N, C-alpha and C positions, 0 to 999 in steps of 0.2 A: 526385806529389801524389794523395791519395786523394779520390774524390768525396765530396761532402757531400750527404746526402739529407734532412737535417733542414731542410726548406724554411721551417719556421716561424721559424727563427732565422737563415736564410741572408740575407746582406746584400751588396748591390752598392755599390761606391764610385764616386762621380762625381769625375772629375779636374777637370771644369769648365774655366773660362777661364784661371785662374791659381791657384797655391797660395800666392802672396804674401799674408801676413796683413794687410799695410798697405793692400792694394788691395781687401780684402773690403768695408769700409764703402762705398767708391766704387761697387763692383758692386751692392751692396744698394740704394743710392739710385738708381742708373741703372735697374736692372730693375724696381724698385718704380714709378718714374716711367713707364717704358714700359708696364707692366701697367695702371696707372691710366688712362693716355691711351687705350690700346686698349679698356679696359672702358668708360670714360665715352663715348668716341667712338662705339663700336658701340651702346651703349645709347641715345644720342641719335638715331642713325639709326633704331632700332626705334621709339622714341617718336614721332619725326617722321612716319614712315610710318603708324603706327597712329592718330595724332591728326588728320592732314590728309586730308580726304575725297578731294581731287583726286589723292592719291598711292595710292589704293586700286586699283592697276593691277597686272598680272602682273609688270612690270619691277621695281616697288618691293616686291612680295611676295617675289621672289627675292632682292632686295637685303637686305631685313630678315632673311631666312633665312640669307643669307651672314654678316650681322653677328652673328646668334645663334651660328652655327658658329664664327666667329672668337673670340667670348667664351669658348665652351667649350674651344676649342683652347688659348687663352692660359691659361685656368684649369687645364688639365691639366698644364702644364709649369712656369709661372713661380712660382706660390705655393710649390710644394715646394722650388724652388731658393732662394727668399727665406727660408724656414724653415731650410733647411740652412745658409745663410750666417749667419743670426742665431744659430743654436745651435752654430755651428762644428762641425757634424757633416754630412759630405757623403755619408751612406749612406742606402740605402733598402732595406727588407725585400723578400723575394721576392714576396709577394703584391702589395705596392705597386708594384713594378717591372712585374709582369705586367699589372696593371690599367692602368698608364700606357701600356704598349705597345698595349693594346687600344684605349684612347681615342684615342691619337695616330693609329692606323691608321683608325679610324672617321671622325674629323673631317677627316683628310687626304682620304680618299675622298669624303666628303660635300661638301667644298669643291670638289673636282674636278668632281663632277657638277653642282653648283649653278652653277658658272661656265659649264658647257656648256649648261645650261638657259637661262641669261641670254643666251648667244650665239644660241640658237635663237629666243628671244623677239625679239631685235634683228633677226635675219634675216627673220622673218615681218613685223615692223613696217615694214622698209625695202623688202623685195622684194614683199610681198603685202599692202599696206596696206588694200585694199578688203575683204579677208576676214579681217583680223587678229582681229577680235572673235569671229568664228565659230571660228577655229582655236585661238587661245590664250585659253581661258576659265578660269573658276575651277576647274572639275573637272580640267582638264589640269594646271594649276599644282599642285594638291594631289596628283595622281597622280605627277607627276614628282618632287616632293619626297619623297613616301613611298617611291617606287621607289629613289631615290638613297640613302635611309637604309637600306633593306632590303638593297640590294646591298653597301653598305659594311659592314654588320654580317655578312652572309654571307661576305664576304671575310676578316673577322677571325677567325671561329670556328675554321676549320681551323688557322690559325697559333697560336691560343691552346691548342688541344688538343695541338699539336705541342710547344710549349714545356713543357707540364706533364709530359712524359715525359723531359725532359732532366735530367741530373745535372751538378752544377757543382763546380769545385775551389775552392781557397782564394783564389787571386789573381783577384778579381772587380772589376777596374777598368774603368769605362766612360769613354772619353775625350770625354764630353759632359756636359750638365747635366740630362739626362733619359733615360729608357730607350727604346731603339728595338730593333726586332726583329733587325736585322742585327748589332748589337753584342751582343745576348744570345746569339745563335747562335755567335759567335766565342769566347765565354767557356765554352761547354760542354766538358766533358772526357769525356763519354760518347760512344759511337758515334753519329754524326749522319748516317750515310749515308741511313737511312730518312727522317730528318727533312728532309734536303735534297731527297730525291726527292719528298716531299710538298709542299715549298715550290715546286719547279719545276712540279709537277702543278697545284697551285692557281693558280700564276702563269699557267700556260698556259690553264687553264680560265677564269680571269677576264681573260685578255688582251683578249678582245672587249669586255667591260664596261669595262676600264680604258682601252682604246684609243679607244672611241667618243667620250668627252668631248673629248679633244684633237683628234681627227679632225673631230668635229662643229664645234668652234670654228673650226678652219682653214677648213672648208667654208663656214661661216656668213659669216666675214669676207671670203672670196673673193667670195661672192655680193653682200655688202653693198658692197664697194669697186666691183665691176663695176656694180651698180645706181646707186651714187652718181655715178660718173664719167659716166653717161649723162644726168644732170640738166643741163638747159640753163643754169640760173642759177648763177653763181659763188657768190652768197650762199647758195643752197640747198645747194650742195656743202659749203661751210664749216660751215653749221649741222649738216648730217648727220654730218660727221666729228667735230665738237666734241661732239655728243651721244653718239656711240659711243666717244669717246676715253677716258672714265673706265673703261668695262668693259675695253677693250683694255689699258689701263695695269695694271689689277688682274690680268688674265690673264697679262700679261708678267711682272709681279712674282712671281706665285705659281709659275709654271713655271720661270722662270729661276733663282730661289733654290732651288727643289726640285732641279733638275738640278745646280745648282752644288754643293750639299752632297755629293751622291754622287760627282761627279767629283773633288772635293777629297779625299774619303775614299779614293778609289781611288789617287790619285797622291801622297798625303802620309801620313807616319807620325807627324806631330806632333800630339799630343793637343790642344794649344792651338788650332792651326789648324783641326782637325776640329770643336772646340767652337764656334769663331767661325762656321764654315760652317753649323752646325746652328742657330745663332741667326738667321741670315739667312732661313731659311724657316719657322722655328717661332715667331718673335717679330716680325720686321720687317713682313711683309705684314699681319698682324693689326692692327698699329698704324697702318699707312699707309692701309689701305682706306677708313676713314671720311673721311680728308682728301681722298683722290682723288675719292670720290663727291660730297662736299659742295662742294668748291672748283670742280668742273667741271660742276655741275648747278645751274641757277638755281632750279628747283622745290624741290630739296632744301635749298638755302641759305635760301630764304624760309621753309620749314617749320621749319628749325633756329632761325632768328631768332625765330620766334613762340614756340618752346619755351623758348628762353633768356630772352625778355622776360617770361615768366610766373614766372620764378624770382625770389622776393623778395630784395631787396638789404638787407643789414644794415649800417647806418652808425652 
């Protein structure tokens, strides 16, 4: 097969979850519902935090930032899938695919760092409550958010430049419903030795930045559990664990689904199973995060009730 260098007309084909035409309306309804739930749920979180003065704290600042990131992540992948199903056209042009790869990498990295920042906030609140206000201030919150975004973007730029120099053949089938870097590299028919060297170099260079969030979360919860177990009151222990439970649930959901998709990709060659695995980390966490935070947090539940009560009912 000859390489195709006309990238303006180059198209990738998504194999998706199934090619059965009878199931396409069901998939459209399912993913539209998931997207609307994720969008509205995260928007309510942002509105609740911004409207309730008692929620203007570092913890809820990071929570609203996480909700905004989840909205952006969901919008990067699901709407294009819905358009493809509706138009019965499961293709995407080269520029659109490259753009999707960049945004997926940026928002995945940003969510990773925001979860680490939330873990650090919880660690200081539990283990150093007397100096919490001094350490975790508005300036630090803004700095951590900006630094997370800059590192995520800096990580994406070398990968984007690398993909721009690739040539592709005619069989451009992606066994998922959106573009990802690893799938794009597998489809290249030009010499990719230099490209992979660059990938490993960038991965090694950013290993410290990528390893810090997970390591920081593990360290934070080790210290939190240790500090909580030393509390004399059983009621205080229960309150501490229940308060931190929502963040731990979100962290577990994000990393378990993320690791799961790459493990499944390595051990299975089924396109449908690979697509299902990609749904687990690109759709499911973004939909579940608002429920986890609102159902396990009384302050957030109260703020959400006030927001919903202001919505006029039409009878």
